[in-house]
N, C-alpha and C positions, 0 to 999 in steps of 0.2 A: 775875551775868551783868555782862561787862565793860562797861565805859564809855569812849566814846572823843570826845574834842572836835572840834568841827566847827571848821573855818576857816570866815574870811570868804569864800573863794573856793568854799566847800561851799555856801553858803545860797542860789546860785541852783538848787540841785538843787531846791527847795521851792515847791512850787506850790498854790495854792486854787483848787478850782474855786467859783465865785461864785456860783451858783445853789444850791449844797447846804453852802457852807461846809466842806468838808471836805476834809482836808490832802494831800498828795501829796508823795512825792520820788522824783523821776526818774520821774514817770509813775506810779508803783504807789501805791495810797491805804495811808496808815496810819490803822491798825484798833487803838483804843485802846478793848476792852469795858469797860462800866460797870456793874456790877451791887451789888445790893444785897439783904442778907438780907432772908427773909421779914419778920422780925420788926422793920425797917425801914420796910417797905414798909406793913406795917398800921398804924405809930405815925402813920405820915404821914397815911393815910385816917384814921384816929381823931383824930388832932388837926385835919384840915382839916373833919371835921363837926362838929367840937366847936366851932369857931371859928363856923362857919356858924349854929350853932343859937344861939351865944351874941350875933352879931350880930342874927339875926331877934328875938330877947327883947327887945334893947336896941330896935330899932325900934318895936316893939310898945309897949313901956313910953312910948317917946317918944308915940308917936302917940295913946295913952292920958294921957297926962300925970300918970304917978305917977314 
């Protein structure tokens, strides 16, 4: 894909919807899909769960004074 430099005069074509923070170029939405592989999503869930369990164990240990 060829890349083109945008001049300062063309920057007036950009706008942002203040409610959704979506970026527009001459009133057309700029869409940038973001997707992660399934294994990254699984790793994030497992990591979050492990962090929550670790925090819970540490709270219990603090409450018991050990």
